[in-house]
Backbone of each chain as nested JSON, in Angstrom:
{
  "chains": [
    {"id": "A", "residues": [
      {"number": 1, "name": "MET", "atoms": {"N": [-9.569, -9.271, -20.849], "CA": [-9.547, -9.621, -19.427], "C": [-8.831, -10.939, -19.231]}},
      {"number": 2, "name": "ALA", "atoms": {"N": [-8.321, -11.141, -18.051], "CA": [-7.594, -12.373, -17.753], "C": [-8.54, -13.564, -17.753]}},
      {"number": 3, "name": "THR", "atoms": {"N": [-7.963, -14.763, -17.926], "CA": [-8.788, -15.975, -17.993], "C": [-9.284, -16.389, -16.623]}},
      {"number": 4, "name": "GLY", "atoms": {"N": [-10.154, -17.396, -16.612], "CA": [-10.892, -17.855, -15.438], "C": [-10.134, -17.951, -14.14]}},
      {"number": 5, "name": "THR", "atoms": {"N": [-9.155, -18.89, -14.059], "CA": [-8.467, -19.084, -12.77], "C": [-7.704, -17.838, -12.36]}},
      {"number": 6, "name": "ASP", "atoms": {"N": [-7.144, -17.114, -13.328], "CA": [-6.415, -15.894, -12.995], "C": [-7.318, -14.905, -12.288]}},
      {"number": 7, "name": "GLN", "atoms": {"N": [-8.542, -14.748, -12.828], "CA": [-9.466, -13.808, -12.205], "C": [-9.826, -14.244, -10.795]}},
      {"number": 8, "name": "VAL", "atoms": {"N": [-10.096, -15.557, -10.651], "CA": [-10.488, -16.059, -9.33], "C": [-9.37, -15.828, -8.325]}},
      {"number": 9, "name": "VAL", "atoms": {"N": [-8.139, -16.211, -8.711], "CA": [-7.008, -16.046, -7.79], "C": [-6.802, -14.585, -7.458]}},
      {"number": 10, "name": "GLY", "atoms": {"N": [-6.856, -13.706, -8.5], "CA": [-6.632, -12.283, -8.258], "C": [-7.663, -11.698, -7.324]}},
      {"number": 11, "name": "LEU", "atoms": {"N": [-8.943, -11.968, -7.605], "CA": [-9.988, -11.425, -6.737], "C": [-9.918, -12.032, -5.346]}},
      {"number": 12, "name": "GLY", "atoms": {"N": [-9.514, -13.311, -5.249], "CA": [-9.322, -13.912, -3.934], "C": [-8.264, -13.182, -3.138]}},
      {"number": 13, "name": "LEU", "atoms": {"N": [-7.138, -12.855, -3.811], "CA": [-6.086, -12.116, -3.114], "C": [-6.589, -10.758, -2.63]}},
      {"number": 14, "name": "VAL", "atoms": {"N": [-7.342, -10.057, -3.519], "CA": [-7.875, -8.751, -3.127], "C": [-8.779, -8.89, -1.907]}},
      {"number": 15, "name": "ALA", "atoms": {"N": [-9.665, -9.913, -1.953], "CA": [-10.584, -10.113, -0.825], "C": [-9.824, -10.396, 0.468]}},
      {"number": 16, "name": "VAL", "atoms": {"N": [-8.816, -11.288, 0.39], "CA": [-8.047, -11.635, 1.593], "C": [-7.374, -10.398, 2.16]}},
      {"number": 17, "name": "SER", "atoms": {"N": [-6.765, -9.591, 1.262], "CA": [-6.063, -8.411, 1.769], "C": [-7.041, -7.426, 2.403]}},
      {"number": 18, "name": "LEU", "atoms": {"N": [-8.237, -7.27, 1.827], "CA": [-9.22, -6.356, 2.407], "C": [-9.678, -6.837, 3.781]}},
      {"number": 19, "name": "ILE", "atoms": {"N": [-9.926, -8.173, 3.877], "CA": [-10.381, -8.722, 5.156], "C": [-9.34, -8.481, 6.238]}},
      {"number": 20, "name": "ILE", "atoms": {"N": [-8.061, -8.828, 5.901], "CA": [-7.006, -8.655, 6.897], "C": [-6.898, -7.19, 7.292]}},
      {"number": 21, "name": "PHE", "atoms": {"N": [-6.981, -6.295, 6.277], "CA": [-6.811, -4.883, 6.578], "C": [-7.921, -4.369, 7.49]}},
      {"number": 22, "name": "THR", "atoms": {"N": [-9.193, -4.703, 7.183], "CA": [-10.283, -4.184, 8.01], "C": [-10.217, -4.746, 9.424]}},
      {"number": 23, "name": "TYR", "atoms": {"N": [-9.944, -6.079, 9.54], "CA": [-9.885, -6.661, 10.878], "C": [-8.782, -6.021, 11.695]}},
      {"number": 24, "name": "TYR", "atoms": {"N": [-7.593, -5.877, 11.07], "CA": [-6.463, -5.331, 11.812], "C": [-6.683, -3.873, 12.165]}},
      {"number": 25, "name": "THR", "atoms": {"N": [-7.287, -3.096, 11.222], "CA": [-7.57, -1.695, 11.543], "C": [-8.54, -1.585, 12.707]}},
      {"number": 26, "name": "ALA", "atoms": {"N": [-9.625, -2.411, 12.651], "CA": [-10.58, -2.383, 13.756], "C": [-9.894, -2.732, 15.069]}},
      {"number": 27, "name": "TRP", "atoms": {"N": [-9.004, -3.732, 15.029], "CA": [-8.329, -4.205, 16.23], "C": [-7.454, -3.111, 16.841]}},
      {"number": 28, "name": "VAL", "atoms": {"N": [-6.589, -2.498, 15.964], "CA": [-5.58, -1.581, 16.501], "C": [-6.167, -0.196, 16.764]}},
      {"number": 29, "name": "ILE", "atoms": {"N": [-7.025, 0.289, 15.83], "CA": [-7.385, 1.7, 15.896], "C": [-8.754, 1.929, 16.503]}},
      {"number": 30, "name": "LEU", "atoms": {"N": [-9.747, 1.076, 16.169], "CA": [-11.097, 1.383, 16.626], "C": [-11.363, 0.885, 18.034]}},
      {"number": 31, "name": "LEU", "atoms": {"N": [-10.809, -0.301, 18.381], "CA": [-11.169, -0.926, 19.655], "C": [-10.867, -0.079, 20.89]}},
      {"number": 32, "name": "PRO", "atoms": {"N": [-9.736, 0.642, 20.966], "CA": [-9.502, 1.432, 22.188], "C": [-10.568, 2.474, 22.453]}},
      {"number": 33, "name": "PHE", "atoms": {"N": [-11.293, 2.9, 21.397], "CA": [-12.318, 3.908, 21.625], "C": [-13.638, 3.321, 22.064]}},
      {"number": 34, "name": "ILE", "atoms": {"N": [-13.762, 1.981, 22.0], "CA": [-15.036, 1.356, 22.34], "C": [-14.986, 0.932, 23.796]}},
      {"number": 35, "name": "ASP", "atoms": {"N": [-16.07, 1.216, 24.502], "CA": [-16.208, 0.885, 25.908], "C": [-15.892, -0.592, 26.148]}},
      {"number": 36, "name": "SER", "atoms": {"N": [-15.084, -0.881, 27.176], "CA": [-14.581, -2.255, 27.357], "C": [-15.669, -3.251, 27.722]}},
      {"number": 37, "name": "GLN", "atoms": {"N": [-16.892, -2.787, 28.005], "CA": [-17.96, -3.729, 28.341], "C": [-18.76, -4.131, 27.115]}},
      {"number": 38, "name": "HIS", "atoms": {"N": [-18.459, -3.483, 25.952], "CA": [-19.228, -3.758, 24.738], "C": [-18.994, -5.188, 24.274]}},
      {"number": 39, "name": "VAL", "atoms": {"N": [-20.002, -5.782, 23.595], "CA": [-19.91, -7.185, 23.203], "C": [-18.877, -7.414, 22.099]}},
      {"number": 40, "name": "ILE", "atoms": {"N": [-18.504, -6.341, 21.346], "CA": [-17.63, -6.542, 20.188], "C": [-16.242, -7.017, 20.603]}},
      {"number": 41, "name": "HIS", "atoms": {"N": [-15.849, -6.716, 21.863], "CA": [-14.522, -7.136, 22.302], "C": [-14.371, -8.65, 22.324]}},
      {"number": 42, "name": "LYS", "atoms": {"N": [-15.527, -9.357, 22.305], "CA": [-15.475, -10.816, 22.306], "C": [-14.841, -11.34, 21.01]}},
      {"number": 43, "name": "TYR", "atoms": {"N": [-14.959, -10.561, 19.9], "CA": [-14.484, -11.062, 18.613], "C": [-13.015, -10.778, 18.362]}},
      {"number": 44, "name": "PHE", "atoms": {"N": [-12.343, -10.113, 19.303], "CA": [-10.945, -9.771, 19.095], "C": [-10.098, -10.355, 20.206]}},
      {"number": 45, "name": "LEU", "atoms": {"N": [-8.908, -10.849, 19.812], "CA": [-7.983, -11.412, 20.792], "C": [-7.42, -10.301, 21.675]}},
      {"number": 46, "name": "PRO", "atoms": {"N": [-6.762, -10.674, 22.804], "CA": [-6.1, -9.662, 23.63], "C": [-5.098, -8.861, 22.814]}},
      {"number": 47, "name": "ARG", "atoms": {"N": [-4.892, -7.614, 23.214], "CA": [-4.174, -6.669, 22.386], "C": [-2.717, -7.061, 22.113]}},
      {"number": 48, "name": "ALA", "atoms": {"N": [-2.125, -7.832, 23.044], "CA": [-0.722, -8.214, 22.836], "C": [-0.542, -9.008, 21.554]}},
      {"number": 49, "name": "TYR", "atoms": {"N": [-1.599, -9.761, 21.159], "CA": [-1.496, -10.56, 19.944], "C": [-1.439, -9.698, 18.691]}},
      {"number": 50, "name": "ALA", "atoms": {"N": [-1.845, -8.415, 18.802], "CA": [-1.82, -7.545, 17.618], "C": [-0.403, -7.301, 17.139]}},
      {"number": 51, "name": "ILE", "atoms": {"N": [0.587, -7.487, 18.034], "CA": [1.987, -7.365, 17.615], "C": [2.592, -8.742, 17.431]}},
      {"number": 52, "name": "ALA", "atoms": {"N": [2.205, -9.695, 18.304], "CA": [2.842, -11.013, 18.271], "C": [2.555, -11.741, 16.973]}},
      {"number": 53, "name": "ILE", "atoms": {"N": [1.29, -11.711, 16.509], "CA": [0.938, -12.486, 15.32], "C": [1.632, -11.956, 14.062]}},
      {"number": 54, "name": "PRO", "atoms": {"N": [1.598, -10.636, 13.755], "CA": [2.348, -10.184, 12.569], "C": [3.835, -10.438, 12.676]}},
      {"number": 55, "name": "LEU", "atoms": {"N": [4.393, -10.298, 13.885], "CA": [5.828, -10.558, 14.063], "C": [6.154, -12.005, 13.75]}},
      {"number": 56, "name": "ALA", "atoms": {"N": [5.358, -12.943, 14.3], "CA": [5.588, -14.364, 14.04], "C": [5.431, -14.662, 12.554]}},
      {"number": 57, "name": "ALA", "atoms": {"N": [4.392, -14.077, 11.922], "CA": [4.182, -14.306, 10.493], "C": [5.353, -13.778, 9.678]}},
      {"number": 58, "name": "GLY", "atoms": {"N": [5.871, -12.593, 10.058], "CA": [7.023, -12.031, 9.354], "C": [8.245, -12.922, 9.477]}},
      {"number": 59, "name": "LEU", "atoms": {"N": [8.489, -13.445, 10.687], "CA": [9.639, -14.332, 10.879], "C": [9.487, -15.61, 10.061]}},
      {"number": 60, "name": "LEU", "atoms": {"N": [8.264, -16.164, 10.028], "CA": [8.01, -17.355, 9.216], "C": [8.298, -17.08, 7.748]}},
      {"number": 61, "name": "LEU", "atoms": {"N": [7.842, -15.897, 7.282], "CA": [8.082, -15.532, 5.887], "C": [9.57, -15.474, 5.595]}},
      {"number": 62, "name": "LEU", "atoms": {"N": [10.335, -14.817, 6.489], "CA": [11.787, -14.741, 6.31], "C": [12.402, -16.135, 6.284]}},
      {"number": 63, "name": "LEU", "atoms": {"N": [11.89, -17.015, 7.162], "CA": [12.403, -18.384, 7.204], "C": [12.187, -19.082, 5.885]}},
      {"number": 64, "name": "PHE", "atoms": {"N": [10.965, -18.963, 5.315], "CA": [10.686, -19.625, 4.049], "C": [11.535, -19.064, 2.922]}},
      {"number": 65, "name": "VAL", "atoms": {"N": [11.683, -17.714, 2.912], "CA": [12.506, -17.113, 1.867], "C": [13.943, -17.608, 1.978]}},
      {"number": 66, "name": "GLY", "atoms": {"N": [14.475, -17.659, 3.222], "CA": [15.831, -18.152, 3.423], "C": [15.989, -19.593, 2.981]}},
      {"number": 67, "name": "MET", "atoms": {"N": [15.006, -20.451, 3.316], "CA": [15.085, -21.861, 2.924], "C": [15.062, -21.981, 1.406]}},
      {"number": 68, "name": "PHE", "atoms": {"N": [14.205, -21.183, 0.753], "CA": [14.122, -21.249, -0.703], "C": [15.449, -20.859, -1.337]}},
      {"number": 69, "name": "ILE", "atoms": {"N": [16.052, -19.76, -0.834], "CA": [17.326, -19.311, -1.381], "C": [18.396, -20.38, -1.181]}},
      {"number": 70, "name": "THR", "atoms": {"N": [18.433, -20.961, 0.033], "CA": [19.426, -22.013, 0.303], "C": [19.241, -23.172, -0.662]}},
      {"number": 71, "name": "TYR", "atoms": {"N": [17.984, -23.586, -0.853], "CA": [17.709, -24.702, -1.749], "C": [18.2, -24.416, -3.16]}},
      {"number": 72, "name": "VAL", "atoms": {"N": [17.9, -23.206, -3.668], "CA": [18.304, -22.866, -5.031], "C": [19.822, -22.827, -5.152]}},
      {"number": 73, "name": "VAL", "atoms": {"N": [20.49, -22.235, -4.152], "CA": [21.954, -22.135, -4.194], "C": [22.578, -23.523, -4.191]}},
      {"number": 74, "name": "LEU", "atoms": {"N": [22.053, -24.427, -3.299], "CA": [22.617, -25.78, -3.233], "C": [22.4, -26.532, -4.539]}},
      {"number": 75, "name": "LYS", "atoms": {"N": [21.194, -26.352, -5.122], "CA": [20.913, -27.048, -6.376], "C": [21.876, -26.574, -7.467]}},
      {"number": 76, "name": "ASN", "atoms": {"N": [22.144, -25.267, -7.503], "CA": [23.077, -24.73, -8.491], "C": [24.47, -25.295, -8.3]}},
      {"number": 77, "name": "GLN", "atoms": {"N": [24.892, -25.379, -7.008], "CA": [26.242, -25.889, -6.737], "C": [26.372, -27.326, -7.189]}},
      {"number": 78, "name": "LYS", "atoms": {"N": [25.3, -28.124, -6.937], "CA": [25.364, -29.53, -7.337], "C": [25.439, -29.653, -8.852]}},
      {"number": 79, "name": "VAL", "atoms": {"N": [24.701, -28.784, -9.554], "CA": [24.709, -28.844, -11.019], "C": [26.091, -28.511, -11.558]}},
      {"number": 80, "name": "THR", "atoms": {"N": [26.724, -27.452, -10.993], "CA": [28.06, -27.089, -11.482], "C": [29.065, -28.173, -11.154]}},
      {"number": 81, "name": "LYS", "atoms": {"N": [28.909, -28.857, -9.977], "CA": [29.857, -29.903, -9.608], "C": [29.721, -31.098, -10.544]}},
      {"number": 82, "name": "LYS", "atoms": {"N": [28.458, -31.379, -10.953], "CA": [28.253, -32.538, -11.823], "C": [28.839, -32.282, -13.202]}},
      {"number": 83, "name": "SER", "atoms": {"N": [28.756, -31.031, -13.669], "CA": [29.21, -30.747, -15.028], "C": [30.71, -30.578, -15.097]}},
      {"number": 84, "name": "GLN", "atoms": {"N": [31.408, -30.627, -13.936], "CA": [32.871, -30.481, -13.973], "C": [33.564, -31.78, -14.316]}}
    ]},
    {"id": "B", "residues": [
      {"number": 1, "name": "MET", "atoms": {"N": [22.565, 13.416, -1.31], "CA": [22.228, 12.291, -0.424], "C": [21.549, 11.197, -1.241]}},
      {"number": 2, "name": "THR", "atoms": {"N": [21.994, 9.973, -1.073], "CA": [21.406, 8.884, -1.854], "C": [20.027, 8.539, -1.32]}},
      {"number": 3, "name": "LYS", "atoms": {"N": [19.283, 7.734, -2.138], "CA": [17.947, 7.338, -1.722], "C": [17.998, 6.51, -0.448]}},
      {"number": 4, "name": "LEU", "atoms": {"N": [19.017, 5.649, -0.358], "CA": [19.117, 4.782, 0.817], "C": [19.281, 5.606, 2.079]}},
      {"number": 5, "name": "THR", "atoms": {"N": [20.195, 6.597, 2.038], "CA": [20.393, 7.419, 3.221], "C": [19.13, 8.212, 3.535]}},
      {"number": 6, "name": "GLN", "atoms": {"N": [18.406, 8.643, 2.508], "CA": [17.154, 9.364, 2.771], "C": [16.171, 8.498, 3.522]}},
      {"number": 7, "name": "TRP", "atoms": {"N": [16.004, 7.238, 3.033], "CA": [15.068, 6.32, 3.676], "C": [15.492, 6.016, 5.109]}},
      {"number": 8, "name": "LEU", "atoms": {"N": [16.821, 5.749, 5.29], "CA": [17.31, 5.436, 6.635], "C": [17.11, 6.622, 7.574]}},
      {"number": 9, "name": "TRP", "atoms": {"N": [17.355, 7.817, 7.07], "CA": [17.191, 9.032, 7.856], "C": [15.72, 9.156, 8.305]}},
      {"number": 10, "name": "ALA", "atoms": {"N": [14.812, 9.005, 7.334], "CA": [13.387, 9.098, 7.664], "C": [13.001, 8.037, 8.698]}},
      {"number": 11, "name": "LEU", "atoms": {"N": [13.507, 6.795, 8.506], "CA": [13.202, 5.719, 9.45], "C": [13.701, 6.058, 10.85]}},
      {"number": 12, "name": "VAL", "atoms": {"N": [14.96, 6.58, 10.917], "CA": [15.529, 6.898, 12.224], "C": [14.706, 7.986, 12.908]}},
      {"number": 13, "name": "LEU", "atoms": {"N": [14.319, 9.017, 12.141], "CA": [13.55, 10.112, 12.738], "C": [12.206, 9.618, 13.267]}},
      {"number": 14, "name": "LEU", "atoms": {"N": [11.462, 8.9, 12.379], "CA": [10.141, 8.429, 12.802], "C": [10.256, 7.425, 13.942]}},
      {"number": 15, "name": "GLY", "atoms": {"N": [11.261, 6.55, 13.856], "CA": [11.434, 5.557, 14.91], "C": [11.744, 6.184, 16.257]}},
      {"number": 16, "name": "SER", "atoms": {"N": [12.605, 7.184, 16.254], "CA": [12.938, 7.818, 17.531], "C": [11.746, 8.611, 18.061]}},
      {"number": 17, "name": "ALA", "atoms": {"N": [10.967, 9.236, 17.156], "CA": [9.765, 9.948, 17.605], "C": [8.795, 8.979, 18.264]}},
      {"number": 18, "name": "TRP", "atoms": {"N": [8.591, 7.811, 17.613], "CA": [7.684, 6.8, 18.167], "C": [8.185, 6.292, 19.509]}},
      {"number": 19, "name": "ALA", "atoms": {"N": [9.504, 6.012, 19.587], "CA": [10.072, 5.49, 20.839], "C": [9.908, 6.513, 21.957]}},
      {"number": 20, "name": "ALA", "atoms": {"N": [10.186, 7.79, 21.627], "CA": [10.072, 8.825, 22.656], "C": [8.639, 8.93, 23.161]}},
      {"number": 21, "name": "LEU", "atoms": {"N": [7.666, 8.91, 22.223], "CA": [6.264, 9.032, 22.635], "C": [5.806, 7.823, 23.426]}},
      {"number": 22, "name": "THR", "atoms": {"N": [6.251, 6.598, 23.003], "CA": [5.809, 5.408, 23.736], "C": [6.375, 5.375, 25.145]}},
      {"number": 23, "name": "LEU", "atoms": {"N": [7.604, 5.904, 25.315], "CA": [8.208, 5.858, 26.641], "C": [7.775, 7.04, 27.493]}},
      {"number": 24, "name": "GLY", "atoms": {"N": [6.837, 7.856, 26.991], "CA": [6.229, 8.855, 27.858], "C": [6.868, 10.225, 27.828]}},
      {"number": 25, "name": "ALA", "atoms": {"N": [7.354, 10.687, 26.639], "CA": [7.937, 12.027, 26.583], "C": [6.858, 13.086, 26.788]}},
      {"number": 26, "name": "LEU", "atoms": {"N": [5.676, 12.85, 26.136], "CA": [4.559, 13.757, 26.355], "C": [3.469, 13.035, 27.123]}},
      {"number": 27, "name": "GLU", "atoms": {"N": [2.643, 13.756, 27.86], "CA": [1.549, 13.131, 28.595], "C": [0.357, 12.953, 27.661]}},
      {"number": 28, "name": "LEU", "atoms": {"N": [0.25, 11.725, 27.059], "CA": [-0.863, 11.479, 26.143], "C": [-1.991, 10.767, 26.872]}},
      {"number": 29, "name": "PRO", "atoms": {"N": [-3.25, 11.011, 26.45], "CA": [-4.369, 10.246, 27.042], "C": [-4.186, 8.753, 26.782]}},
      {"number": 30, "name": "PRO", "atoms": {"N": [-4.688, 7.893, 27.685], "CA": [-4.428, 6.441, 27.594], "C": [-4.861, 5.811, 26.286]}},
      {"number": 31, "name": "THR", "atoms": {"N": [-5.996, 6.277, 25.678], "CA": [-6.399, 5.68, 24.393], "C": [-5.352, 5.97, 23.333]}},
      {"number": 32, "name": "CYS", "atoms": {"N": [-4.792, 7.187, 23.312], "CA": [-3.744, 7.496, 22.332], "C": [-2.524, 6.611, 22.54]}},
      {"number": 33, "name": "GLN", "atoms": {"N": [-2.144, 6.42, 23.813], "CA": [-1.001, 5.539, 24.1], "C": [-1.26, 4.138, 23.589]}},
      {"number": 34, "name": "GLU", "atoms": {"N": [-2.535, 3.687, 23.787], "CA": [-2.86, 2.325, 23.398], "C": [-2.812, 2.156, 21.891]}},
      {"number": 35, "name": "ILE", "atoms": {"N": [-3.161, 3.212, 21.122], "CA": [-3.088, 3.117, 19.667], "C": [-1.65, 3.274, 19.204]}},
      {"number": 36, "name": "LEU", "atoms": {"N": [-0.868, 4.079, 19.936], "CA": [0.465, 4.425, 19.45], "C": [1.407, 3.239, 19.412]}},
      {"number": 37, "name": "TRP", "atoms": {"N": [1.379, 2.38, 20.463], "CA": [2.47, 1.409, 20.501], "C": [2.406, 0.296, 19.463]}},
      {"number": 38, "name": "PRO", "atoms": {"N": [1.222, -0.131, 18.938], "CA": [1.319, -1.06, 17.802], "C": [1.467, -0.356, 16.456]}},
      {"number": 39, "name": "LEU", "atoms": {"N": [1.636, 0.954, 16.429], "CA": [1.588, 1.682, 15.162], "C": [2.582, 1.214, 14.102]}},
      {"number": 40, "name": "PRO", "atoms": {"N": [3.89, 0.969, 14.413], "CA": [4.799, 0.493, 13.353], "C": [4.338, -0.826, 12.738]}},
      {"number": 41, "name": "THR", "atoms": {"N": [3.934, -1.778, 13.604], "CA": [3.437, -3.051, 13.081], "C": [2.213, -2.821, 12.21]}},
      {"number": 42, "name": "TYR", "atoms": {"N": [1.328, -1.898, 12.652], "CA": [0.122, -1.637, 11.877], "C": [0.471, -1.116, 10.488]}},
      {"number": 43, "name": "LEU", "atoms": {"N": [1.452, -0.182, 10.421], "CA": [1.84, 0.369, 9.125], "C": [2.438, -0.71, 8.235]}},
      {"number": 44, "name": "LEU", "atoms": {"N": [3.268, -1.599, 8.828], "CA": [3.839, -2.694, 8.044], "C": [2.749, -3.604, 7.498]}},
      {"number": 45, "name": "VAL", "atoms": {"N": [1.813, -3.984, 8.371], "CA": [0.747, -4.893, 7.948], "C": [-0.103, -4.259, 6.853]}},
      {"number": 46, "name": "SER", "atoms": {"N": [-0.439, -2.967, 7.005], "CA": [-1.269, -2.34, 5.978], "C": [-0.499, -2.175, 4.676]}},
      {"number": 47, "name": "ALA", "atoms": {"N": [0.829, -1.916, 4.736], "CA": [1.622, -1.854, 3.515], "C": [1.629, -3.213, 2.824]}},
      {"number": 48, "name": "GLY", "atoms": {"N": [1.762, -4.289, 3.623], "CA": [1.72, -5.629, 3.053], "C": [0.385, -5.931, 2.405]}},
      {"number": 49, "name": "CYS", "atoms": {"N": [-0.717, -5.542, 3.094], "CA": [-2.048, -5.767, 2.543], "C": [-2.225, -5.003, 1.24]}},
      {"number": 50, "name": "TYR", "atoms": {"N": [-1.734, -3.763, 1.203], "CA": [-1.845, -2.972, -0.026], "C": [-1.095, -3.65, -1.164]}},
      {"number": 51, "name": "ALA", "atoms": {"N": [0.138, -4.135, -0.877], "CA": [0.922, -4.807, -1.911], "C": [0.181, -6.039, -2.426]}},
      {"number": 52, "name": "LEU", "atoms": {"N": [-0.312, -6.859, -1.475], "CA": [-1.024, -8.074, -1.862], "C": [-2.254, -7.752, -2.699]}},
      {"number": 53, "name": "GLY", "atoms": {"N": [-3.024, -6.751, -2.255], "CA": [-4.227, -6.377, -2.972], "C": [-3.921, -5.871, -4.376]}},
      {"number": 54, "name": "THR", "atoms": {"N": [-2.853, -5.054, -4.51], "CA": [-2.501, -4.541, -5.831], "C": [-2.091, -5.666, -6.766]}},
      {"number": 55, "name": "VAL", "atoms": {"N": [-1.271, -6.607, -6.235], "CA": [-0.864, -7.742, -7.064], "C": [-2.089, -8.528, -7.52]}},
      {"number": 56, "name": "GLY", "atoms": {"N": [-2.993, -8.825, -6.575], "CA": [-4.196, -9.58, -6.918], "C": [-5.035, -8.866, -7.959]}},
      {"number": 57, "name": "TYR", "atoms": {"N": [-5.207, -7.551, -7.772], "CA": [-6.021, -6.786, -8.711], "C": [-5.405, -6.796, -10.1]}},
      {"number": 58, "name": "ARG", "atoms": {"N": [-4.065, -6.6, -10.162], "CA": [-3.432, -6.583, -11.477], "C": [-3.482, -7.955, -12.146]}},
      {"number": 59, "name": "VAL", "atoms": {"N": [-3.374, -9.025, -11.335], "CA": [-3.512, -10.366, -11.902], "C": [-4.904, -10.552, -12.481]}},
      {"number": 60, "name": "ALA", "atoms": {"N": [-5.927, -10.075, -11.771], "CA": [-7.295, -10.283, -12.219], "C": [-7.633, -9.454, -13.439]}},
      {"number": 61, "name": "THR", "atoms": {"N": [-7.017, -8.277, -13.608], "CA": [-7.397, -7.41, -14.711], "C": [-6.359, -7.396, -15.814]}},
      {"number": 62, "name": "PHE", "atoms": {"N": [-5.489, -8.427, -15.834], "CA": [-4.445, -8.442, -16.861], "C": [-5.065, -8.69, -18.223]}},
      {"number": 63, "name": "HIS", "atoms": {"N": [-4.658, -7.916, -19.223], "CA": [-5.245, -8.072, -20.552], "C": [-4.512, -9.15, -21.317]}},
      {"number": 64, "name": "ASN", "atoms": {"N": [-5.217, -10.236, -21.55], "CA": [-4.64, -11.371, -22.246], "C": [-4.767, -11.175, -23.753]}},
      {"number": 65, "name": "CYS", "atoms": {"N": [-3.652, -11.28, -24.489], "CA": [-3.736, -11.128, -25.94], "C": [-3.541, -12.495, -26.567]}},
      {"number": 66, "name": "GLU", "atoms": {"N": [-4.661, -13.124, -26.996], "CA": [-4.591, -14.481, -27.522], "C": [-3.726, -14.551, -28.774]}},
      {"number": 67, "name": "ASP", "atoms": {"N": [-3.936, -13.562, -29.695], "CA": [-3.216, -13.599, -30.972], "C": [-1.715, -13.48, -30.763]}},
      {"number": 68, "name": "ALA", "atoms": {"N": [-1.33, -12.501, -29.929], "CA": [0.101, -12.306, -29.675], "C": [0.703, -13.557, -29.055]}},
      {"number": 69, "name": "ALA", "atoms": {"N": [-0.046, -14.218, -28.167], "CA": [0.474, -15.429, -27.522], "C": [0.722, -16.521, -28.555]}},
      {"number": 70, "name": "ARG", "atoms": {"N": [-0.269, -16.727, -29.437], "CA": [-0.102, -17.781, -30.444], "C": [1.048, -17.469, -31.383]}},
      {"number": 71, "name": "GLU", "atoms": {"N": [1.141, -16.19, -31.78], "CA": [2.232, -15.801, -32.687], "C": [3.585, -16.046, -32.027]}},
      {"number": 72, "name": "LEU", "atoms": {"N": [3.668, -15.7, -30.731], "CA": [4.919, -15.905, -30.017], "C": [5.273, -17.377, -29.948]}},
      {"number": 73, "name": "GLN", "atoms": {"N": [4.288, -18.227, -29.66], "CA": [4.546, -19.666, -29.569], "C": [5.055, -20.203, -30.898]}},
      {"number": 74, "name": "SER", "atoms": {"N": [4.431, -19.782, -32.019], "CA": [4.888, -20.28, -33.329], "C": [6.291, -19.788, -33.629]}},
      {"number": 75, "name": "GLN", "atoms": {"N": [6.605, -18.558, -33.212], "CA": [7.962, -18.055, -33.422], "C": [8.975, -18.851, -32.599]}},
      {"number": 76, "name": "ILE", "atoms": {"N": [8.55, -19.261, -31.374], "CA": [9.449, -20.057, -30.533], "C": [9.729, -21.389, -31.208]}},
      {"number": 77, "name": "GLN", "atoms": {"N": [8.667, -22.041, -31.76], "CA": [8.87, -23.329, -32.438], "C": [9.808, -23.177, -33.615]}},
      {"number": 78, "name": "GLU", "atoms": {"N": [9.585, -22.093, -34.385], "CA": [10.424, -21.834, -35.544], "C": [11.888, -21.691, -35.15]}},
      {"number": 79, "name": "ALA", "atoms": {"N": [12.118, -20.881, -34.112], "CA": [13.496, -20.644, -33.664], "C": [14.126, -21.937, -33.18]}},
      {"number": 80, "name": "ARG", "atoms": {"N": [13.337, -22.737, -32.426], "CA": [13.84, -23.998, -31.906], "C": [14.269, -24.921, -33.049]}},
      {"number": 81, "name": "ALA", "atoms": {"N": [13.388, -25.062, -34.084], "CA": [13.71, -25.92, -35.232], "C": [14.971, -25.429, -35.921]}},
      {"number": 82, "name": "ASP", "atoms": {"N": [15.044, -24.116, -36.107], "CA": [16.207, -23.544, -36.796], "C": [17.496, -23.853, -36.055]}},
      {"number": 83, "name": "LEU", "atoms": {"N": [17.471, -23.66, -34.707], "CA": [18.686, -23.868, -33.931], "C": [19.07, -25.345, -33.874]}},
      {"number": 84, "name": "THR", "atoms": {"N": [18.079, -26.256, -33.795], "CA": [18.43, -27.685, -33.78], "C": [19.03, -28.079, -35.118]}},
      {"number": 85, "name": "ARG", "atoms": {"N": [18.514, -27.458, -36.19], "CA": [19.089, -27.731, -37.497], "C": [20.557, -27.313, -37.553]}},
      {"number": 86, "name": "ARG", "atoms": {"N": [20.883, -26.181, -36.904], "CA": [22.256, -25.719, -36.893], "C": [23.126, -26.455, -35.889]}},
      {"number": 87, "name": "GLY", "atoms": {"N": [22.515, -27.385, -35.126], "CA": [23.338, -28.248, -34.286], "C": [23.328, -27.943, -32.817]}},
      {"number": 88, "name": "MET", "atoms": {"N": [22.481, -27.026, -32.344], "CA": [22.469, -26.739, -30.921], "C": [21.552, -27.717, -30.193]}},
      {"number": 89, "name": "ARG", "atoms": {"N": [22.015, -28.232, -29.062], "CA": [21.207, -29.176, -28.312], "C": [20.482, -28.44, -27.188]}},
      {"number": 90, "name": "PHE", "atoms": {"N": [19.226, -28.827, -26.975], "CA": [18.433, -28.199, -25.904], "C": [18.441, -29.093, -24.678]}}
    ]}
  ]
}
């Protein structure tokens, strides 16, 4: 079996993914079937956020990936320029 | 047909079906309409969650081989010493 921190990180990732999945499934699929006066609607944001938040998160992810690639490319260029 | 064209074809078909249904091609009950329009985002999010969960699970259950690791490290030291002896700089 994997060592201590590896196990903790791995199980943490599994837990996070399960939490996100159940919350999002409840939000998108279960909530429309529940009567709008029920108290559970208090725990969920307005429905428009169900698209806005993943979209914003996806754009942020793309931004970070792009910045990382730019950084690596620039670092490589500087290294080749120095060795010339 | 290449894999890429297959995937693009499937995406175009499903996307146009979703667009047609969201814009009211068939008369669906309001709860169905309400579930339908976030559906692509929902599928993306659940695919992401599945990927994350699988990575986490595999990280947690990875079989660590202590002996193989130590043997590999000693072989790396050996190779390093040999190459420095032959004049290669690290």
